[in-house]
N, C-alpha and C positions, 0 to 999 in steps of 0.2 A: 821641396821645390814647389813653385807655383804651377798652375795648370799649363800656362804658356811655356814655361821652362821644360816641363815634361814632354810637351809636344815637339819642341825644337831639339831636345836632346835625342829623342827617338829618331827624328829626321836626320840629325847629324850622324848617328850610328849607321843608318841605312846608306847614306850617301858618302860617308867618310869624312865630310867636312861641312862647315857652315860659315857664311860670311859674317864679318864683325858687325856689319850694319843690322843684319837680321837678329844676331845674338844680343844686340844692345837692348832689345825690348824685354829681355828676361835676365835681369842682373843676378838672379839666384844661380844661374849656370856658372858664373864666375865665382860667386860666393862659395859654392860647393866644390869648386875646382874641377868641374866636369869638362872644361875646354882648355886647350893650350894652343899657343901660336903655331901656325903652319910654317915650318922652316922654308918651304918653297915659295910661299906668297904671304906678304904681311897683311893682306886684306882678308885672309881666311883663318879660321880656327879649326882645330881637329878635336874630336871627342876623346876623352879619356875612357878606356875600356871599363865597362860597369864593374867587373870583378876587382879591378884596381881601385876604382872609386869607393866601392863598398868596403874593401879592406882598410882603406885610409880612414873611413868614418868609424869603422868598428874598433880599430886598434885602441883609441883612448878609452872606449867603453869597457873593453875586455880588461885593459890594464886597471881601471878603477874597480872592476869586479874582483880581480885578483887581490888588490890591495885591501878591499873590505873583507874578503875571506881570510886574509892573513890577520887582520885586526880582530875578526871574530874568534879565530883560534887563540890569539893572545889573550883576549878577554876571558875566554873559557878557562884557559890555563891559570889566569890570575885569580879567578873566583872559585876554582875547584877546591882549594883547601878550606874556604869558608863554607862551601856547600856541604862538605863532609862534616864540619863542626855542627852546622844547622841540623843535619840529618840525625846526628847523635844526641842532640839536645831537644827533648820534647817541649821545653819551655820556649823554644825559639819561634813556635807558631803563635802569632799574636791574635788575641781575641778581639782587640780593638786597634785599628790602624787609622791614623790621622792623614787625611788627603787634603793638601793645601793647593789652591789654585784651580780654576775652572777646567783647564786642560787635563790636569791629573785626575780630577773627579770624573770628567767625561770618559777618560781612558779606562778608568776602573769600571764604570757603568757599561761601557762597550764590551769589555772582557767578560763581565758577569753575564751580560746578555748572550754572548756567544756560548758560554759554558752552561747556560740554563737548559734544562731538559723537560720540565713539567709545568711550572707555574710562576707567574709574576703577579705580585700584589703591589699596588701603588696608591699613595694618598697624595693628592695634589691640591693644597689649599690655595685660596685666592680666586680672582676672577678670570677673565679671558687672557689667553697667552699671546705673546708676540708671534709674528710670522716665523721668526728665526727659531724660537723655542719649539713651536709646533712642528716645524720642519724636522728638527732633530728628533723629537718624540715620534714623529711618523716613521722615520727611518728605522728607529729601534723597534717600534711596534710592528712594522711590516716584517722585519727579520724574525720576530717572535712568532707571529701568526703563520707565516709560511712554513715554519717547522712544526706546526700543530700544537704549540704550547698555549695553554690557557692564560688569559690575562684579565684581571679585574682592577678597575680604577675607580677611586672615589674623588669627586670634585665637590665644590660648593654650589649651592643653588644658582648663584649668580652667573655661572658659565652657560646657563640655559639661554642667556641673552647675548652670548658671544658667537657670532657667525663663524669665526675662525675655528673655535673649539667644536662647534656642531659639525662643521665640514670635516674636521679631523676624525670625529667619532664616526661619521658616515663612511669615510674611506677605510676605516678599520672594522666596519660592520662584519661580524663573523660569529659563528656559533660559539667559538671559544673566547670571544671578547665581550665583556660586560662592563657597563659604566653606570654608576649610580651617583646621586648627589645628596648632600646634607647641608643644613644651614651653617653649621660650625664644624670645623675639623681641627685635628692636631696638626703639627708641622709636617713638612714633606717627609714621606717615607716610601722606600722601595725595597721589596723583599723578593729574592730569587730562590725558588725551590725550597724555601723555609730553611735555608742553610746560611745565607749571607744577607745582611740588611744594610741600607745606607740612610743616614739621617744627617741634616745640617748641623754644624757645630757653632755657627755664627749667623746672626740675622741677615747679613748680606750674602750668605750662601757661598762665600769664597773658601770656606773650610767645611769639610764633611767628615763623618766617621764611617768607616767600614767595620761592621760588627759581624764576627763569626762565632762568638760564644753561643753554644746551643741554647742555653737558658735565656739569654737576651733576645735572640731571634725568635724563640718560641713565644716569649712574652709579647713582643711587638706584633707577631702574627695573631695572637689572641685579641689584642687591642683592635687590629684591623677587622677581625671577624665581628666584634661587637658593633663597631661603626657600620659595617656592611649591613648588618641585620636591621639597623635603624634607617638606612638610606633608601632613597626612591630611585628606581630605574630611570635613566635619562629619557626613555621613550614614553614614560607616563606623564600625566598632567602635573603641573606645578602643585606642590602639596599645601600651599598657603590657603587657609580658609577665606571665605569672602570677607570684605571689609565690614567692620561693625562700627557704626557711628562715624564713618569716614576714616577709620584707622585700619590700615591693612596689616596682614600678618608680619610683613617685613618691619613695619613701623612698631609693632608690638615687641618684636625682637630687639629693636634699637632702644625702645623705652626701657626694657628690662636691663640692658647694659648701662643705660644712662643712670638709672636708679642705683646700680651697683657702683657708680662713680667712675666709669671709664670715659676717657676723653674721645673726641671725634676720631682721631687717627687710630686708636686702639679698637674702637667699634668697627670702623671700616675694615681693618685688617682681619678681625675675627669673623666678619660676615662676608669677606671676599669681595668687597666693592671698593671703588676709589673714594677718597675723602669728600670730593665734591658731591657725589651721589648721596653719600651718607648725610651730609649737611642739608641737602635738599629734602630728604625724608624727615630730618629733625624739624625743619621749617614747617613742613606739612603737618607733622604731629603737633607742633606748637599751635598752629592755626586751628586745628581740629579741637584742641582742648582750651583754646582761648588764652594761651600763655603770652605774657608780654616780656618775659625774661627767662634766662636759663635756670636761675634759681627757682622761679615760680613754676617752671615746667616740671621739675622733679617733684614738687609738692602736688601738682595737679595730676601727674601720672599715678602717684600713690593714692590720691583721693578718688580718682576715677574708677578704680577697680579693674582696669583693663588687663592688668597682669594676673588677675585671679581667674580669668576665664580659662576653662579647660579646652585646650586645643586637641584636635584628633592626632593620634600617633603619626609620626613621620613615615614609618615604613612597616610593612607587614613581616619583613624578614624572609620572604619566600625565595 
C-alpha cells in the first residue's frame, strides 16, 4: 500500500467507514480489496477487517509454498535411485567438470566461495576491470574476508593505472588480503582451499573447467606460488627501471615481444593493456630508435642492444 492508503485504511478502521471521495486519492485500497460498498449508503465504503484481508493475500502464497514443497519431494524421490548409484560408484566423482555459460560459472564460484574455509588464490590477467566485474568481485571478496579467510590475488602491472581496481583493493584492505602485480601472467585462475580450481576453457570465458583432481590442483597452486614470489606488492612503487635513451621498461618489454614475432593484439593481451595503448608505445619506441617502418624497427631493436640490458628482479619474494 502507498503511504496515503495506509493512513486512510487506519482511519476507516477507527471510524468504521470512509467516503468514496476521500478513498479515491488512494487507489491501492481498492486494488488490495481493503474497502467494500456500504449497503446503507452508496456514498460510503466500509473497511474489510485486517485479519480477513491478510488471509486473502496469504492464501495464494501458502498454496504456492505447498505446491513447491510437493515438487521438492517428487524431485527427491525421482533422483534418489541415482544418488544411491553415485554413492556406490567411486568413479562417479568427476575430477574435471565443464561449466558452460556465465551464470553456471558464477554459480559454481559462489558455491565454492561459501564452502571455502582457509584460503583463496586468484590470478587475474589483463588491465582494469569494468564496474560490473569489480562489483561482483567485491561481493565475493567481502564474503571471504568477513569469515577470516586469507586471499591472495595476482594482477598485471597495468592495473596500477586503473582507479576502479585501486578502489577495489582499498575496500578490501585487510591483514588477510594481499595483492601483487607482474608484467605478464598466465590465464585466469582461482583456487579454493587448494582442493578445487577454476580455469577458462575458451578465450571468450564462456566455458570454464572445475578441477578437483588433487594432482592438478596442487600443480596449479605451485604455479601460483612461483608467480607470487616474482610479483611486486601493489602498495610498492612500480618496478620498471628509469628510461634509458628515451626507452621505458614497458617499451623494452614490448620490444622483446616484437622481436619474437608477436602482433600488436597478442602483445597487448600479454601485457594487460588495450591495443591502442600498445600501439602508442610502439610508436614511441620507433621514434626513439629512428625507425621508419615495422620491418626496420625489428632490426633496430636487435641492433640497439636494449634487450641485452640486465633489469633488476621484479620481486624479492618476501
